[in-house]
C-alpha positions, 0 to 999 in steps of 0.5 A: 581578294582582286583588285578592280580594273582600269575601267572603274577607276577612270570613271571615278577619277571623273567623278571624285573631286568632292571624294578626293577633298573628303579623302584629303580630309580624311588623311589630315585627320588621320595624321591629327587625330588617328584613324578611327577619327578618319573613320569618322570623317569619311562615314560622315562625309559619305554623301559627297561621294557619287551614290551616296555610300562607301563600299570596299571597291569603292573605296579601293578606286577613290584611294587609287584615284586620290593617289594618283593625283596626290603623287603627280602632283608632290611627287614620289615624297607624298605618298609611301611607295607600293613595292614593285611586282606584288599585287596590293591587298585591299586590306593594305589600301586602308593603310595609305591613309597614314599619311607621313606627318609633316616635318615640325619646324626645328626649335630655336636653341634655347636661350639660357636665361638672362635679366631683362634689365630695363629703364627709361620713359614707358617702363613699368614701375616695381610692384608694391611687393618688390618695392617693400622687399628692396627697402626692407633690404636697403633699410636693413643695409642702413641699419646695419651700417649706422650701427657699426658707424655707431659701436666703432664711435662707442669704443673710440669714445671709451678708449678715449674716456680711459685715457683721459682718466689715466692721464688725469690720475697720472698728473694727481699722482704726480703732484701728490708725490711732489707735494709730499716731497717738496721741501717744507721750508721755514716755519713761518714768523715775523722778523719786523713790523714798520709802520709810516704816518706823514710828517706833514700837518694835517688839516680840516677834514682830511683822510689820512693813509698810514702804511705798514710793511710786515717782513717774514722769514720766507715761510708760508701761511697767515699772519694775523695782525691789529691796528689801533688808534690812539682816540679808540679802544676797540682795534681793527683786526685783519689778516694777510695771506703770505706764501714762501716766495716773498718776504715783504707785505703792505698793510695799510690804514685809512684814518678820517678825522674832521671838525674844527681843533687839533690834536696828535693821532698815532697809530699802532700795527701789533702782530697776533698771529705767528705770535713772536717768541718774547715780546709783542712784535709791533710798530707805532706812527703819528701824525698831528691834525689842525683845523681853525 
């Protein structure tokens, strides 16, 4: 196909300020939405062209005028240059609408994700779910620590109890063994009885203390004895516990006398158990009472 001469192009150039804007819009639409959208843009804006319609020759002239002015304004890099020495075909004129895509800004290198830790006034508090989760985790940690501590304390208590029980068992066993192996010592026997009363005459309403001494052979056990008064037939029975490390024990009788008169009183101390061999083990003492 033939290319229109310079006359029509210059003629269009003087009348295409609105056509140039339409081509700019079509070029931008082609870049972002494709050729079909750019075509629709040209068709919808044809009323902005001289004559109100788009013919092939008119479209070629518009493109050439827009290319010359766009190249003069932006430099050779604005549109792709047409190779010299070869006439352009009208079909190739449409491909000039493919304006190079704008250079996209280089994306900044992605930064590794880091935890944004913020604190202080103005920082929003944790969400309810996070608070519940964090509280549950802290409670689980505290419960685990308390359970571990209680387990260790229980183990220590059991060990102390076992050690104390073992120690007590050893003490009891040792005491029992010592008691079994001990020297039983002599069989308890009373060797002597001695009774003493005041020699001085007692006055009116007197209480006389009569002392008796029981001497053993060093055996341990119990000594059972009785006091007999000369004014009464009923004896006073008593008991004394003796040990192996003591052989002499003191016993006493308190005798109270009231009223006028005078008499001679006698107190007798007799051993009942252990029963002496042969004659009874006893002793007596006498005091005088006088009241006028």
